[in-house]
C-alpha positions in Angstrom: -22.7 -16.0 -26.0 -20.5 -16.9 -28.9 -17.1 -18.1 -27.9 -14.1 -20.0 -29.4 -14.4 -22.8 -26.8 -16.3 -26.0 -26.6 -19.4 -26.0 -24.3 -19.7 -28.6 -21.6 -22.5 -29.5 -19.1 -23.2 -27.0 -16.4 -24.8 -29.4 -13.9 -21.5 -30.3 -12.2 -21.1 -26.7 -11.2 -24.4 -26.4 -9.5 -23.9 -24.6 -6.1 -26.0 -24.5 -2.9 -26.0 -21.6 -0.5 -25.1 -22.3 3.1 -22.9 -21.2 6.0 -25.5 -19.3 8.1 -23.4 -20.3 11.2 -20.5 -18.3 9.8 -22.6 -15.2 9.4 -23.7 -15.6 13.0 -20.2 -16.1 14.1 -19.0 -13.0 12.2 -21.7 -10.9 13.9 -20.7 -12.3 17.3 -17.1 -11.5 16.7 -18.0 -8.0 15.7 -19.5 -7.5 19.1 -15.9 -7.7 20.5 -13.8 -6.3 17.7 -14.3 -2.9 16.0 -15.2 -2.9 12.3 -12.9 -0.7 10.2 -13.0 0.7 6.7 -10.5 0.0 4.0 -9.4 3.6 4.2 -8.4 2.9 7.9 -6.6 -0.2 6.8 -4.5 1.7 4.3 -3.9 4.5 6.8 -2.4 1.8 9.1 -0.5 0.0 6.3 2.8 -1.4 7.5 4.3 -2.4 4.1 5.0 -0.7 0.8 5.4 -2.3 -2.6 7.8 -0.8 -5.2 6.2 0.1 -8.5 8.1 -1.0 -11.6 11.1 -2.3 -9.6 13.3 -4.7 -11.7 12.1 -8.3 -11.2 13.3 -11.7 -12.1 9.7 -12.7 -12.8 9.9 -11.7 -16.5 12.3 -14.4 -17.5 12.5 -14.5 -21.3 9.6 -12.1 -21.9 10.5 -9.9 -24.9 8.2 -7.1 -23.8 7.8 -6.3 -20.1 4.4 -5.8 -18.5 2.9 -2.2 -18.7 2.7 -1.9 -14.9 3.6 -3.8 -11.8 4.3 -3.8 -8.1 7.1 -5.8 -6.3 6.3 -6.9 -2.8 8.5 -6.0 0.1 11.6 -8.3 0.4 10.2 -10.3 3.3 7.0 -11.2 1.3 8.9 -11.6 -2.0 11.3 -14.2 -0.6 9.4 -16.1 2.1 8.8 -19.8 1.6 6.1 -20.0 4.2 3.4 -18.0 2.3 2.6 -18.3 -1.5 0.4 -15.8 -3.4 -2.3 -17.3 -5.5 -5.5 -15.3 -6.0 -5.8 -11.7 -7.1 -8.7 -9.4 -7.6 -9.3 -5.6 -7.9 -11.9 -3.2 -6.7 -11.8 -0.1 -9.0 -13.1 2.4 -6.5 -11.9 1.0 -3.2 -8.5 2.7 -3.0 -7.3 6.2 -2.0 -9.4 9.0 -3.5 -11.6 6.5 -5.3 -8.7 4.8 -7.1 -8.3 1.0 -7.5 -7.3 -1.4 -4.7 -6.1 -5.0 -5.0 -6.5 -8.0 -2.9 -4.0 -10.9 -3.1 -4.6 -14.2 -1.3 -1.6 -16.2 0.1 -1.8 -19.7 1.5 0.4 -21.0 4.3 3.0 -23.5 3.2 4.9 -24.4 6.4 7.2 -27.2 7.5 5.1 -30.3 8.5 5.5 -29.7 12.3 4.3 -26.1 12.2 0.8 -25.0 13.1 -1.6 -24.3 10.2 -2.1 -20.5 9.7 -4.5 -20.6 6.8 -5.0 -17.8 4.3 -4.0 -14.2 4.5 -5.1 -11.4 2.1 -2.9 -8.5 1.1 -4.9 -5.3 0.7 -2.9 -2.9 -1.6 -3.7 0.6 -2.5 -2.7 1.2 -6.1 -2.2 5.0 -5.7 0.3 4.8 -2.8 1.5 1.2 -3.2 1.1 0.6 0.6 -0.4 -2.7 1.7 -1.3 -4.7 4.8 -2.0 -8.4 5.3 -5.3 -9.4 6.9 -6.1 -13.0 8.1 -9.2 -14.8 6.8 -11.0 -16.5 9.7 -14.0 -18.7 10.3 -16.0 -17.6 13.3 -18.8 -19.7 14.9 -21.9 -18.6 16.8 -20.2 -19.4 20.2 -17.6 -16.7 19.5 -14.7 -19.0 18.7 -12.7 -18.4 15.5 -9.7 -19.9 13.7 -7.8 -20.0 10.4 -9.1 -21.4 7.2 -7.0 -24.2 5.8 -7.5 -24.0 2.0 -5.3 -23.3 -1.0 -7.2 -20.1 -2.0 -6.2 -20.4 -5.6 -8.5 -17.7 -6.8 -10.4 -14.7 -5.4 -13.1 -12.4 -6.8 -13.8 -9.0 -5.1 -17.2 -7.7 -6.2 -19.6 -5.2 -4.6 -18.0 -5.6 -1.1 -17.9 -9.4 -1.2 -14.8 -11.5 -1.5 -15.4 -14.9 -3.1 -12.5 -17.4 -2.3 -12.1 -20.6 -4.3 -12.2 -23.7 -2.0 -10.8 -26.4 -4.3 -13.2 -29.4 -3.7 -16.0 -27.6 -1.9 -17.0 -24.6 -4.0 -16.7 -20.9 -2.9 -16.4 -19.2 0.5 -17.7 -15.7 0.9 -16.3 -12.9 3.0 -17.6 -9.4 3.6 -15.0 -6.7 2.9 -17.1 -4.3 5.0 -16.5 -6.5 8.0 -12.7 -6.0 8.4 -12.2 -6.3 12.2 -9.4 -4.7 14.3 -7.6 -7.0 16.7 -6.3 -4.0 18.6 -9.7 -3.0 19.7 -9.6 -1.8 23.4 -5.9 -2.6 23.9 -2.4 -1.4 22.9 -1.4 -4.6 21.1 -2.8 -7.1 18.6 -2.2 -10.4 20.4 0.3 -13.2 20.4 2.0 -14.3 17.1 1.7 -17.9 18.1 -2.0 -18.0 19.1 -5.3 -18.0 17.4 -8.8 -17.5 18.8 -9.8 -16.6 22.3 -7.1 -17.5 24.9 -7.7 -16.6 28.5 -10.3 -14.1 27.5 -8.1 -12.3 24.9 -8.5 -12.6 21.1 -5.4 -13.6 19.0 -4.8 -13.9 15.3 -1.1 -14.8 14.9 -0.2 -11.1 15.4 -2.3 -9.8 12.5 -3.9 -6.4 13.1 -6.9 -7.2 11.0 -9.1 -10.3 10.4 -11.9 -10.8 7.9 -14.5 -13.4 8.9 -16.3 -15.7 6.6 -20.0 -15.0 6.2 -21.2 -17.9 4.1 -20.4 -20.4 1.4 -21.6 -21.9 -1.9 -21.0 -25.7 -1.8 -20.9 -27.8 -5.0 -24.0 -29.9 -5.1 -22.2 -33.1 -6.2 -18.6 -33.8 -5.7 -16.5 -33.7 -8.9 -16.0 -30.1 -10.0 -13.0 -28.2 -8.7 -12.6 -24.5 -7.9 -9.0 -23.4 -8.6 -9.4 -19.8 -9.6 -12.0 -17.0 -9.6 -12.8 -13.7 -11.3 -15.7 -11.4 -12.3 -16.8 -10.4 -15.7 -18.6 -7.0 -15.5 -18.5 -6.2 -19.2 -21.9 -7.6 -20.3 -25.5 -7.1 -19.6 -25.2 -8.8 -16.3 -22.2 -9.4 -14.0 -20.8 -13.0 -14.0 -18.7 -14.9 -11.5 -16.1 -17.1 -13.0 -14.3 -20.2 -11.6 -12.8 -23.3 -13.0 -10.3 -26.2 -12.7 -6.6 -26.5 -12.6 -5.6 -29.9 -14.1 -2.2 -31.4 -14.8 -0.8 -34.8 -15.6 -2.8 -37.4 -17.6 -6.3 -36.0 -16.7 -8.5 -34.4 -19.3 -8.3 -30.6 -19.6 -10.3 -28.8 -16.9 -13.5 -26.8 -17.3 -14.5 -23.2 -16.5 -18.0 -22.0 -15.5 -19.9 -18.8 -14.9 -22.7 -17.9 -12.6 -25.0 -14.8 -12.7 -24.5 -12.2 -10.0 -27.3 -10.1 -8.5 -27.4 -6.3 -7.8 -26.2 -7.1 -4.2 -23.2 -9.0 -5.4 -24.5 -12.4 -4.4 -25.0 -15.3 -6.8 -28.5 -15.5 -8.2 -30.2 -18.5 -6.8 -33.7 -20.1 -6.8 -36.0 -20.5 -3.8 -34.0 -23.5 -2.5 -30.7 -21.5 -2.5 -29.4 -23.3 -5.6 -27.3 -21.4 -8.1 -27.0 -22.9 -11.6 -24.1 -22.0 -13.8 -25.2 -20.1 -16.9 -22.6 -21.7 -19.1 -19.4 -23.9 -18.9 -16.6 -24.6 -21.3 -13.6 -26.9 -21.8 -10.4 -25.1 -21.1 -7.9 -24.6 -23.9 -5.0 -26.3 -22.1 -3.9 -28.0 -18.9 -2.2 -26.2 -16.0 -4.6 -23.2 -16.2 -4.1 -21.0 -13.1 -6.5 -18.2 -13.9 -9.4 -17.3 -16.2 -11.2 -14.2 -17.1 -13.9 -13.3 -19.7 -14.2 -9.7 -20.9 -16.3 -8.3 -23.8 -16.7 -11.8 -25.4 -13.0 -12.6 -25.2 -11.4 -15.2 -22.8 -8.0 -14.9 -21.1 -6.2 -17.8 -19.5 -2.9 -17.9 -17.5 -0.9 -21.1 -17.8 2.0 -22.0 -15.6 5.2 -23.9 -16.5 7.1 -24.3 -13.2 9.4 -22.0 -11.2 12.0 -21.4 -13.9 10.1 -21.3 -17.2 7.9 -18.5 -18.5 4.2 -19.1 -18.4 1.7 -18.5 -21.2 -1.2 -16.1 -21.6 -3.8 -17.8 -23.9 -6.3 -15.4 -25.5 -9.5 -16.9 -27.0 -11.5 -14.4 -29.2 -15.2 -14.9 -30.0 -14.2 -15.7 -33.6 -10.7 -16.6 -34.7 -7.8 -18.7 -33.6 -6.4 -18.8 -30.1 -3.4 -16.6 -29.4 -0.6 -17.6 -27.1 1.7 -14.9 -25.6 4.8 -15.3 -23.4 3.9 -14.5 -19.8 6.0 -14.1 -16.6 7.2 -17.1 -14.5 4.6 -18.5 -12.2 1.5 -16.6 -13.2 -1.7 -17.3 -11.2 -5.2 -15.8 -10.9 -6.5 -13.1 -13.3 -8.4 -9.8 -12.8 -8.7 -6.6 -14.8 -9.2 -2.9 -14.6 -11.4 -2.2 -17.6 -11.1 1.6 -17.4 -7.3 1.3 -17.8 -7.5 -1.6 -20.3 -5.2 -3.8 -18.2 -5.2 -7.4 -17.3 -3.6 -8.2 -13.9 -2.1 -11.3 -12.3 0.3 -12.3 -9.6 3.4 -14.4 -9.7 3.9 -17.0 -7.0 7.6 -18.1 -6.7 10.0 -16.7 -4.0 12.2 -14.0 -5.3 10.0 -13.5 -8.4 6.8 -12.2 -6.8 5.0 -9.3 -8.6 1.5 -8.0 -9.1 1.6 -7.1 -12.8 -0.5 -5.9 -15.7 -0.5 -6.4 -19.5 -2.9 -4.9 -22.0 -6.3 -6.5 -22.5 
């Protein structure tokens, strides 16, 4: 595919399928906890974002985004959780509308217990949302939090790919959302995780989503800092790449082919080879998306300065646009012609869209 970026070797982004023990663990956990649909999650949503509420995230942007949601105050201002990844599912919301998933990583004081990664499931039509905790379950029935940065996520055909910086990609099944309230009138203790005295706990989260597998990088070296899906071509592609700062060379971005079932296409040995890879146009890239031959990159510039949206057409010069403060991962709603991202800093947190 023609592009305005320099090609690099794909070999460093070779992935190997694994994690059968997590699938077995998810199945074991589902024997004790009821599986629920996204419609049920939205019906039990306990938070509501505000659409187009004024936000400090815009900084010195001359033209505001075309659409956005501001999280509830407790989520907007907390310094314990930071949003990173974002992905949309066009038909997963109310009445077949879009839904969004936003990943947050736990950033506590050193003495506090690790709580891993949570995902906000937001219905675009109603703006209601609820957090679900990502967990790793094992065949013996035990389960716990997942201690990763979760810098990018990609929601595709019922699967949620989560970037695991130095390892590759973790895979979750959005049809396996489990209800911690199963068979009781409470959801457990806010300070406990796993099975304690015969009772399941998940830090007081009503819903958990267990990991079902992973794709591990074959050789150490490549990093996985963001994720997205390109569904605009002859075949669907999964995208991931590297955040790089300081004196290091600019990072890389790679793409893998996806099958009809949403999984990466692999050979008989379970190896998935990237179909292409490119050098990124700048450092500090937080998100990348390709769509109809054009590339989009979000670049951050700290907690007080506007970021940059870099657009790379198939032919022609790169275009840089002023972007909100603290932009992260990228996703899009092709039918609406909008490119979405999330801003990470306390007091400036939005889920926002600009035109593709």
